[in-house]
C-alpha positions, 0 to 999 in steps of 0.5 A, spaced: 622 923 283 616 922 287 609 922 284 605 929 285 600 928 290 593 931 291 590 933 297 583 934 299 584 942 300 588 942 293 582 938 290 577 944 292 582 949 290 582 947 283 575 946 282 574 953 285 578 955 279 575 951 273 570 956 271 575 962 272 575 966 265 582 968 266 587 966 261 593 966 266 589 962 271 587 957 265 595 956 264 596 955 271 591 950 272 593 946 265 601 946 268 598 944 275 594 938 271 600 936 267 604 935 273 599 931 277 598 927 271 593 921 273 591 924 279 588 930 275 585 926 270 581 922 276 579 929 279 577 932 272 573 925 270 569 925 276 567 932 276 565 931 268 561 926 271 558 929 277 551 933 278 554 940 277 552 941 269 556 947 268 562 945 272 562 938 268 563 942 262 569 946 264 572 939 267 571 936 260 574 942 256 580 941 261 580 933 259 580 935 252 586 940 252 590 935 256 589 929 252 586 926 258 579 924 254 576 919 250 569 921 247 568 913 246 570 911 253 566 918 256 560 916 253 560 909 256 562 912 263 556 917 262 552 910 262 555 907 268 554 913 272 547 913 272 547 921 272 542 921 266 541 929 264 539 930 257 543 935 254 549 932 257 548 926 254 546 928 247 552 932 247 557 926 249 553 922 244 555 927 238 562 927 241 563 919 240 563 921 232 566 928 232 571 929 238 572 936 236 565 938 237 564 945 239 560 944 245 559 951 247 557 953 240 551 948 240 549 950 247 550 958 245 545 956 239 540 953 244 541 959 248 539 964 242 533 960 240 530 960 247 532 968 247 528 969 241 522 965 244 523 970 250 522 976 246 516 973 243 512 970 249 507 975 252 506 974 260 502 971 263 502 965 258 500 958 258 504 952 257 500 951 250 501 959 248 509 958 250 509 952 245 506 956 240 511 961 240 517 955 240 513 952 234 514 959 230 521 960 232 523 953 231 519 951 224 518 958 221 524 962 223 530 957 224 526 953 219 527 946 223 524 940 219 523 933 219 528 929 214 523 925 210 528 924 204 534 921 208 531 919 214 536 913 216 542 918 215 546 917 222 547 925 222 539 926 223 541 923 230 546 927 233 544 934 236 550 938 233 548 936 226 541 937 227 543 944 229 547 945 223 543 942 218 536 944 221 533 937 220 532 931 224 528 925 226 523 925 231 527 923 237 532 928 235 527 934 234 524 932 240 531 933 244 532 939 241 525 941 243 525 939 250 532 943 251 529 949 248 523 948 252 527 947 258 531 954 258 524 957 257 522 954 264 517 949 260 515 943 264 515 938 258 516 931 257 519 926 252 514 921 250 517 915 246 511 912 242 511 905 239 515 907 232 515 915 233 517 920 238 513 926 241 513 931 246 508 931 252 506 937 256 502 936 262 502 943 265 496 945 263 489 943 265 488 938 259 495 935 257 497 935 249 502 932 245 507 936 240 509 932 234 516 935 233 517 931 226 511 934 223 512 942 224 510 942 232 503 940 230 499 939 237 495 933 238 490 931 244 491 924 247 485 922 242 489 924 236 495 921 238 491 914 239 488 915 232 496 917 229 498 910 232 492 906 229 493 909 222 500 906 223 497 899 224 499 900 232 494 898 238 495 904 242 495 903 250 494 908 255 501 907 258 504 909 251 503 917 253 507 916 259 514 920 260 520 916 257 526 916 262 532 920 259 536 913 260 531 910 254 531 916 250 539 916 249 538 908 249 533 909 243 538 914 240 543 909 240 539 903 237 537 908 231 544 909 230 546 902 230 541 900 225 542 906 221 550 905 220 548 898 219 544 900 213 550 904 210 554 898 212 559 902 217 559 896 221 564 898 226 560 904 228 554 900 228 557 895 233 559 901 237 552 904 238 549 897 239 554 896 244 552 902 248 545 899 248 547 893 251 551 897 256 545 902 258 540 895 259 546 892 263 547 898 267 539 899 268 538 891 270 544 891 275 541 898 278 534 895 279 536 889 281 540 891 287 
């Protein structure tokens, strides 16, 4: 028997049906993908790494059902793709440890938090006013907080666990803040300070910074510098610049490597250390071409 072929026309037709909610359509697609084998895996993998975020999740869902996916390899593929989108990266990172993670449930929880914020925001509102509402919802209604007691627990770094346990470390709580803010149309940026992480807002006339680990307290640029000096760090103006998504995710991997090493979980420590190397090597290769 000759192997199944996949024409450009059929590729387009299959992709058009990926987000169809009909169970009948889904069964038909699964049967066709099974018959196509490697050709289907390649199509779904390229779609999962593409720029269409919604379609990418459907592609990953089919890959999981078809047992075509390896979460550890998927994150390496994400690193190599250079298509660094924060929510996709954070959830793919979480799946490296929990392959059965319900991505839809995580996204729905982020949607619910954003929906509650919209109920409380009175337009017209400044970015600062919207962030005050976001703080109320995250830290008072949902009761998110910094995990001071078990700071080095690796679960603090994974978005699904932050959502489930309502606690995290500075970088993961900032990721949460950014993803909810994104749903609200807020123009927020990750700020990777030395030894800490904050969220920056440059949309209003005067920029301000949000310490997501400290209950969402607002800090002026001068207060951020005072914070750094209080931790025996010499601040530089460049410390206040936005951090690329690539570095946010790479820094999360670096934290995980250290935290798993502290728990003597060598295999996982080595996995996340390897991801750090992959991020750095991909960046070096990209910038040198």
